[in-house]
VMD Tcl script that builds the backbone (N, CA, C; Angstrom):
set m [mol new atoms 195]
animate dup $m
set s [atomselect $m all]
$s set {name element resname resid chain x y z} {
  {N N MET 1 A 1.497 0.219 -6.887}
  {CA C MET 1 A 1.851 1.537 -6.431}
  {C C MET 1 A 2.606 1.425 -5.113}
  {N N GLU 2 A 3.720 2.127 -5.035}
  {CA C GLU 2 A 4.479 2.191 -3.782}
  {C C GLU 2 A 3.824 3.242 -2.892}
  {N N VAL 3 A 3.555 2.868 -1.636}
  {CA C VAL 3 A 2.948 3.794 -0.685}
  {C C VAL 3 A 3.921 4.006 0.470}
  {N N ASN 4 A 4.231 5.259 0.738}
  {CA C ASN 4 A 5.209 5.613 1.767}
  {C C ASN 4 A 4.474 6.067 3.031}
  {N N TYR 5 A 4.621 5.285 4.093}
  {CA C TYR 5 A 3.977 5.584 5.374}
  {C C TYR 5 A 4.915 6.257 6.365}
  {N N LYS 6 A 6.150 6.549 5.981}
  {CA C LYS 6 A 7.148 6.987 6.963}
  {C C LYS 6 A 6.822 8.328 7.614}
  {N N HIS 7 A 6.001 9.165 7.007}
  {CA C HIS 7 A 5.656 10.457 7.607}
  {C C HIS 7 A 4.406 10.376 8.480}
  {N N CYS 8 A 3.741 9.245 8.474}
  {CA C CYS 8 A 2.544 9.063 9.305}
  {C C CYS 8 A 2.967 8.888 10.758}
  {N N LYS 9 A 2.461 9.765 11.615}
  {CA C LYS 9 A 2.854 9.745 13.016}
  {C C LYS 9 A 1.832 9.046 13.904}
  {N N THR 10 A 0.592 8.982 13.445}
  {CA C THR 10 A -0.478 8.396 14.252}
  {C C THR 10 A -1.232 7.345 13.449}
  {N N ALA 11 A -2.036 6.567 14.151}
  {CA C ALA 11 A -2.887 5.583 13.474}
  {C C ALA 11 A -3.870 6.287 12.550}
  {N N ARG 12 A -4.326 7.470 12.943}
  {CA C ARG 12 A -5.255 8.247 12.106}
  {C C ARG 12 A -4.582 8.654 10.799}
  {N N ASP 13 A -3.331 9.080 10.852}
  {CA C ASP 13 A -2.593 9.425 9.631}
  {C C ASP 13 A -2.541 8.227 8.687}
  {N N GLN 14 A -2.272 7.047 9.238}
  {CA C GLN 14 A -2.206 5.834 8.425}
  {C C GLN 14 A -3.562 5.508 7.816}
  {N N GLU 15 A -4.614 5.684 8.600}
  {CA C GLU 15 A -5.971 5.410 8.117}
  {C C GLU 15 A -6.335 6.337 6.956}
  {N N VAL 16 A -6.002 7.614 7.085}
  {CA C VAL 16 A -6.271 8.582 6.018}
  {C C VAL 16 A -5.508 8.186 4.756}
  {N N LEU 17 A -4.248 7.840 4.906}
  {CA C LEU 17 A -3.442 7.438 3.750}
  {C C LEU 17 A -4.018 6.182 3.094}
  {N N GLN 18 A -4.483 5.236 3.882}
  {CA C GLN 18 A -5.073 4.011 3.328}
  {C C GLN 18 A -6.335 4.320 2.528}
  {N N GLN 19 A -7.172 5.230 3.029}
  {CA C GLN 19 A -8.388 5.597 2.299}
  {C C GLN 19 A -8.060 6.237 0.958}
  {N N VAL 20 A -7.079 7.141 0.961}
  {CA C VAL 20 A -6.690 7.813 -0.283}
  {C C VAL 20 A -5.995 6.828 -1.228}
  {N N GLU 21 A -5.226 5.914 -0.676}
  {CA C GLU 21 A -4.582 4.884 -1.491}
  {C C GLU 21 A -5.628 4.069 -2.248}
  {N N GLN 22 A -6.696 3.686 -1.577}
  {CA C GLN 22 A -7.755 2.916 -2.240}
  {C C GLN 22 A -8.404 3.730 -3.359}
  {N N TRP 23 A -8.571 5.014 -3.143}
  {CA C TRP 23 A -9.145 5.872 -4.175}
  {C C TRP 23 A -8.248 5.898 -5.402}
  {N N PHE 24 A -6.945 6.095 -5.192}
  {CA C PHE 24 A -6.021 6.126 -6.325}
  {C C PHE 24 A -5.980 4.782 -7.040}
  {N N LYS 25 A -6.004 3.693 -6.305}
  {CA C LYS 25 A -5.973 2.367 -6.941}
  {C C LYS 25 A -7.222 2.129 -7.765}
  {N N GLY 26 A -8.358 2.629 -7.307}
  {CA C GLY 26 A -9.599 2.474 -8.057}
  {C C GLY 26 A -9.679 3.395 -9.255}
  {N N PHE 27 A -8.966 4.496 -9.182}
  {CA C PHE 27 A -8.995 5.504 -10.249}
  {C C PHE 27 A -8.308 4.989 -11.496}
  {N N ASP 28 A -7.076 4.586 -11.357}
  {CA C ASP 28 A -6.321 4.031 -12.482}
  {C C ASP 28 A -5.071 3.362 -11.910}
  {N N ALA 29 A -5.109 2.082 -11.802}
  {CA C ALA 29 A -4.061 1.329 -11.110}
  {C C ALA 29 A -2.670 1.547 -11.724}
  {N N GLY 30 A -2.583 1.795 -13.011}
  {CA C GLY 30 A -1.279 1.918 -13.641}
  {C C GLY 30 A -0.760 3.334 -13.774}
  {N N LEU 31 A -1.608 4.323 -13.559}
  {CA C LEU 31 A -1.203 5.712 -13.788}
  {C C LEU 31 A -0.286 6.233 -12.688}
  {N N PHE 32 A -0.585 5.917 -11.428}
  {CA C PHE 32 A 0.199 6.424 -10.314}
  {C C PHE 32 A 1.111 5.334 -9.781}
  {N N THR 33 A 2.373 5.691 -9.564}
  {CA C THR 33 A 3.356 4.705 -9.115}
  {C C THR 33 A 3.818 4.940 -7.685}
  {N N TYR 34 A 3.505 6.123 -7.115}
  {CA C TYR 34 A 3.996 6.454 -5.783}
  {C C TYR 34 A 2.985 7.355 -5.083}
  {N N LEU 35 A 2.806 7.123 -3.773}
  {CA C LEU 35 A 1.914 7.944 -2.959}
  {C C LEU 35 A 2.510 8.117 -1.576}
  {N N SER 36 A 2.508 9.345 -1.090}
  {CA C SER 36 A 3.006 9.648 0.246}
  {C C SER 36 A 2.099 10.701 0.860}
  {N N TYR 37 A 2.009 10.718 2.197}
  {CA C TYR 37 A 1.176 11.680 2.908}
  {C C TYR 37 A 2.031 12.441 3.902}
  {N N MET 38 A 1.899 13.756 3.892}
  {CA C MET 38 A 2.595 14.629 4.839}
  {C C MET 38 A 1.536 15.243 5.750}
  {N N PRO 39 A 1.241 14.588 6.876}
  {CA C PRO 39 A 0.142 15.055 7.732}
  {C C PRO 39 A 0.306 16.481 8.253}
  {N N ASP 40 A 1.515 16.904 8.516}
  {CA C ASP 40 A 1.722 18.263 9.035}
  {C C ASP 40 A 1.267 19.322 8.029}
  {N N ASP 41 A 1.438 19.039 6.751}
  {CA C ASP 41 A 1.050 19.972 5.692}
  {C C ASP 41 A -0.309 19.631 5.091}
  {N N LYS 42 A -0.858 18.477 5.470}
  {CA C LYS 42 A -2.113 17.953 4.898}
  {C C LYS 42 A -2.013 17.835 3.382}
  {N N LEU 43 A -0.857 17.334 2.935}
  {CA C LEU 43 A -0.604 17.151 1.509}
  {C C LEU 43 A -0.269 15.696 1.201}
  {N N PHE 44 A -0.767 15.254 0.076}
  {CA C PHE 44 A -0.395 13.956 -0.486}
  {C C PHE 44 A 0.481 14.238 -1.693}
  {N N TRP 45 A 1.518 13.435 -1.853}
  {CA C TRP 45 A 2.381 13.546 -3.025}
  {C C TRP 45 A 2.233 12.281 -3.850}
  {N N THR 46 A 2.043 12.465 -5.144}
  {CA C THR 46 A 1.963 11.329 -6.046}
  {C C THR 46 A 3.022 11.476 -7.123}
  {N N GLN 47 A 3.383 10.334 -7.681}
  {CA C GLN 47 A 4.209 10.326 -8.878}
  {C C GLN 47 A 3.480 9.478 -9.902}
  {N N ARG 48 A 3.388 9.990 -11.104}
  {CA C ARG 48 A 2.747 9.255 -12.189}
  {C C ARG 48 A 3.774 8.399 -12.910}
  {N N ASN 49 A 3.266 7.511 -13.745}
  {CA C ASN 49 A 4.159 6.621 -14.482}
  {C C ASN 49 A 5.035 7.359 -15.497}
  {N N ASP 50 A 4.736 8.635 -15.769}
  {CA C ASP 50 A 5.597 9.431 -16.648}
  {C C ASP 50 A 6.638 10.220 -15.855}
  {N N GLY 51 A 6.694 9.998 -14.532}
  {CA C GLY 51 A 7.705 10.618 -13.687}
  {C C GLY 51 A 7.301 11.935 -13.055}
  {N N LYS 52 A 6.147 12.478 -13.415}
  {CA C LYS 52 A 5.728 13.776 -12.889}
  {C C LYS 52 A 5.156 13.632 -11.476}
  {N N TYR 53 A 5.545 14.559 -10.596}
  {CA C TYR 53 A 5.040 14.610 -9.226}
  {C C TYR 53 A 3.918 15.632 -9.127}
  {N N LYS 54 A 3.011 15.396 -8.186}
  {CA C LYS 54 A 1.931 16.348 -7.939}
  {C C LYS 54 A 1.580 16.311 -6.465}
  {N N ALA 55 A 1.273 17.486 -5.915}
  {CA C ALA 55 A 0.794 17.593 -4.530}
  {C C ALA 55 A -0.724 17.726 -4.552}
  {N N TRP 56 A -1.375 17.021 -3.653}
  {CA C TRP 56 A -2.832 17.052 -3.514}
  {C C TRP 56 A -3.153 17.455 -2.087}
  {N N ASP 57 A -3.995 18.446 -1.908}
  {CA C ASP 57 A -4.417 18.869 -0.573}
  {C C ASP 57 A -5.463 17.889 -0.034}
  {N N LEU 58 A -5.424 17.662 1.265}
  {CA C LEU 58 A -6.366 16.740 1.901}
  {C C LEU 58 A -7.814 17.116 1.593}
  {N N SER 59 A -8.120 18.409 1.487}
  {CA C SER 59 A -9.500 18.852 1.236}
  {C C SER 59 A -10.042 18.336 -0.101}
  {N N TYR 60 A -9.177 17.952 -1.021}
  {CA C TYR 60 A -9.610 17.397 -2.311}
  {C C TYR 60 A -10.355 16.083 -2.118}
  {N N PHE 61 A -9.986 15.346 -1.097}
  {CA C PHE 61 A -10.545 14.017 -0.855}
  {C C PHE 61 A -11.680 14.117 0.160}
  {N N GLU 62 A -12.836 14.591 -0.306}
  {CA C GLU 62 A -13.976 14.851 0.569}
  {C C GLU 62 A -14.507 13.595 1.249}
  {N N PHE 63 A -14.212 12.440 0.712}
  {CA C PHE 63 A -14.718 11.189 1.253}
  {C C PHE 63 A -13.978 10.733 2.496}
  {N N VAL 64 A -12.825 11.325 2.803}
  {CA C VAL 64 A -12.033 10.897 3.967}
  {C C VAL 64 A -12.808 11.226 5.224}
  {N N ARG 65 A -12.960 10.194 6.064}
  {CA C ARG 65 A -13.707 10.368 7.326}
  {C C ARG 65 A -12.761 10.356 8.490}
}
mol reanalyze $m
mol bondsrecalc $m
mol representation Tube
mol addrep $m
């Protein structure tokens, strides 16, 4: 999975993205091909292997500390 860190402005943003990245990798390694985090909007963007994009709100990932 390609992970885009370019929108992460702080070390905390990077840490949050890393935690969510591990969740996606554990979920189904082949299903998602792209992950990005937009900290200002608290949204994660994913792309699946079928080309479809989806936005995920940070609140979905209750495990993020």
